C-alpha positions in Angstrom: -13.8 -29.0 55.6 -11.3 -26.2 55.4 -9.4 -27.9 52.8 -12.7 -28.6 50.5 -13.7 -24.7 50.8 -10.3 -23.7 49.6 -10.2 -26.4 46.7 -13.5 -24.9 45.6 -12.7 -21.4 45.9 -9.5 -21.9 43.8 -11.3 -24.0 41.2 -14.2 -21.4 41.1 -11.5 -18.7 40.5 -9.6 -20.5 37.9 -12.7 -21.0 35.8 -13.8 -17.4 36.0 -10.3 -16.4 34.9 -10.7 -18.7 32.0 -13.9 -17.3 31.0 -12.7 -13.8 31.1 -9.7 -14.9 28.9 -12.1 -16.6 26.4 -14.0 -13.3 26.1 -11.1 -11.0 25.6 -9.6 -13.5 23.0 -12.7 -13.8 21.0 -11.6 -11.2 18.6 -10.3 -11.5 14.9 -8.3 -9.2 13.4 -7.1 -8.9 9.9 -4.6 -6.0 8.4 -2.8 -5.1 5.4 -0.4 -2.3 4.6 1.3 -1.4 1.0 4.1 1.3 0.8 5.9 2.6 -2.5 8.8 5.1 -2.5 10.2 6.4 -5.6 13.3 8.8 -6.4 13.9 10.5 -9.7 16.0 13.0 -11.5 15.3 14.5 -15.0 18.2 15.9 -16.8 18.3 17.8 -20.3 20.8 18.9 -22.7 20.4 20.7 -26.0 22.4 18.9 -28.7 22.7 22.3 -30.7 26.4 23.0 -30.7 25.4 26.9 -31.0 23.3 26.9 -27.8 22.9 25.1 -24.7 19.4 26.9 -23.9 16.6 24.7 -23.0 14.3 28.0 -23.2 11.9 25.8 -25.6 11.8 22.6 -23.9 8.3 22.7 -22.4 8.0 20.3 -19.3 4.3 20.2 -17.7 2.4 21.7 -20.5 -0.7 20.1 -21.7 -0.3 18.1 -24.9 -3.1 17.3 -27.7 -2.0 14.2 -29.9 -5.2 14.4 -31.9 -7.4 12.1 -29.9 -6.6 12.7 -26.3 -5.1 15.8 -24.5 -2.5 14.8 -21.8 -1.8 16.9 -18.9 0.8 16.6 -16.1 -0.5 14.9 -13.0 0.6 14.0 -9.6 -2.0 12.4 -7.1 -3.0 9.5 -4.9 -6.7 8.8 -4.9 -9.1 5.7 -4.1 -10.5 3.8 -6.8 -12.9 2.3 -4.1 -12.3 2.2 -0.5 -13.8 0.7 2.7 -14.7 2.9 5.7 -11.8 1.8 7.7 -9.3 2.0 5.1 -6.4 4.8 5.2 -4.2 6.4 2.7 -0.9 8.9 3.1 1.3 10.2 0.6 4.2 12.6 0.4 4.5 13.8 -3.4 7.4 15.9 -4.9 7.0 17.0 -8.5 9.9 18.2 -10.9 10.9 21.7 -10.6 14.4 21.9 -11.8 16.8 19.7 -14.0 19.3 17.5 -12.2 17.7 17.5 -8.8 16.4 14.4 -7.0 12.8 14.3 -6.0 10.7 11.4 -4.1 7.3 10.4 -3.8 5.9 8.0 -0.9 2.6 6.3 -1.2 1.0 4.4 1.8 -2.5 2.7 2.1 -3.7 0.0 4.5 -6.8 -1.2 6.4 -7.4 -3.1 9.6 -10.7 -4.9 10.7 -11.8 -6.8 13.7 -14.9 -8.7 12.1 -16.4 -8.6 8.7 -14.8 -8.0 5.4 -13.3 -5.0 3.7 -11.8 -4.1 0.3 -10.0 -1.0 -1.0 -7.8 -0.2 -4.0 -5.7 3.0 -4.3 -4.0 4.5 -7.7 -1.0 6.7 -7.6 -0.6 8.6 -10.9 2.6 10.5 -12.1 2.4 12.1 -15.6 5.0 14.3 -17.0 4.9 15.8 -20.3 7.8 16.9 -22.7 7.5 18.9 -25.7 10.1 20.6 -28.0 8.5 23.9 -29.1 11.8 25.4 -30.7 11.7 26.7 -34.4 15.1 26.1 -34.7 16.0 22.6 -36.4 19.3 22.3 -34.4 17.7 22.5 -31.3 17.5 18.8 -30.4 16.8 18.0 -26.5 18.2 15.0 -24.9 16.4 14.0 -21.9 17.1 11.4 -19.4 15.0 9.8 -16.4 16.8 8.2 -13.8 14.8 6.4 -11.1 14.8 4.0 -8.4 11.9 2.5 -6.3 11.2 0.1 -3.2 7.8 -1.3 -2.9 6.6 -3.4 0.1 3.2 -5.4 0.7 2.0 -6.7 4.1 -0.9 -8.9 5.2 -1.5 -10.1 8.6 -4.1 -11.9 10.6 -7.0 -14.4 10.1 -7.5 -13.7 6.2 -5.8 -11.0 4.4 -4.6 -10.4 0.8 -2.5 -7.3 -0.3 -0.8 -6.4 -3.6 1.1 -3.3 -4.9 2.1 -3.1 -8.4 3.9 0.0 -10.5 4.2 0.3 -14.2 6.5 2.9 -16.0 6.1 3.6 -19.7 6.2 6.5 -22.1 4.0 7.6 -25.0 5.4 4.9 -27.4 6.0 2.3 -24.9 9.7 2.3 -25.6 9.7 2.3 -21.6 7.6 -0.5 -20.6 8.4 -1.5 -17.3 6.5 -3.2 -14.2 7.1 -4.8 -11.1 4.8 -6.1 -8.1 4.8 -7.4 -4.6 1.8 -9.9 -3.3 1.3 -10.7 0.2 -0.9 -13.0 1.7 -1.8 -14.8 5.0 -2.1 -18.0 2.7 1.1 -17.7 1.6 3.7 -15.0 2.8 2.9 -12.2 5.0 5.5 -9.7 3.6 6.8 -9.3 0.3 9.0 -6.6 -1.2 10.7 -5.5 -4.6 13.2 -2.9 -5.5 14.8 -1.6 -8.7 16.3 1.2 -10.6 16.7 2.2 -14.3 17.5 5.1 -16.7 15.4 5.9 -19.9 16.6 8.5 -22.4 15.1 9.6 -25.3 15.2 12.8 -27.8 12.9 15.4 -29.1 13.3 17.3 -32.3 11.6 20.4 -32.8 7.8 19.8 -32.7 8.1 16.3 -31.1 6.8 15.5 -27.7 6.8 12.4 -25.2 5.1 11.7 -22.1 6.2 9.6 -19.1 3.8 7.8 -16.8 4.3 6.2 -13.7 1.3 4.3 -11.9 1.0 2.6 -8.6 -1.7 0.6 -7.8 -2.7 -0.9 -4.2 -5.1 -3.2 -3.2 -6.1 -5.0 0.0 -9.0 -7.5 0.9 -9.8 -8.5 4.5 -12.0 -11.0 6.1 -12.0 -11.5 9.9 -14.9 -13.8 11.7 -14.8 -13.2 15.3 -15.5 -16.6 17.4 -18.5 -16.8 19.5 -17.4 -16.3 23.0 -18.4 -18.9 25.7 -20.3 -16.9 28.2 -19.1 -16.6 31.6 -22.3 -18.3 33.1 -21.3 -21.6 31.3 -18.0 -21.7 33.4 -19.5 -20.8 36.6 -22.3 -23.6 36.0 -19.4 -26.0 35.2 -17.6 -25.0 38.6 -20.9 -25.4 40.5 -21.3 -28.9 39.0 -17.7 -30.0 40.0 -18.1 -28.7 43.3 -21.1 -31.1 44.2 -19.4 -34.2 44.7 -17.1 -32.5 47.3 -20.2 -30.8 49.3 -21.8 -34.2 49.2 -18.9 -35.9 50.8 -18.8 -33.5 53.2 -22.3 -33.4 54.3 -22.1 -37.2 54.3 
């Protein structure tokens, strides 16, 4: 009798523990995160042998090309976002030649159940214009850059992508790269690179540099239906019946 009672107690306790585990683990989760880090330097010299002045090189002024007005921009905003998605950025804009600046963009999301989608766009536009009236003032400008991008997707069903695009007004500079992560393929992808772009501005000429960062994430998570604790208790009672009958007989 004592043996059977202890046996039934152990069995019941084990089943109750299993029911608790099933309830606690009945959660789905999907997450994504994207990070981009840039560094850049802008250098300029005046090719005029009689002057090394950059006084008439305007950086950051609005430029009207006759069909569109371009203004210098530095921001990181959602194109669309879920209620649970987040963003973070640290942005440094140009203020002096030869100095190094950095920009960091981050976006992510995490859900326990349901679906979520979000997209963020980082944009850096820098304008350059030669406003000198001296024909000898020709400005040679160099844009040095480096970047690292990383995309992560984990959980039940997650897909994320981060892409970058660098261009100038005439698309002499035309460069792009991306990192795509998915729970169906690879949960982590990174890409990095560096380069240098140079151009010259004669009096009256202008150029525009554009760096775009696009981050997207799509998540799905379907939580399994937990087995109620009552089921396990009922099962333990059924398993205990043969022992009780044997004891009573």
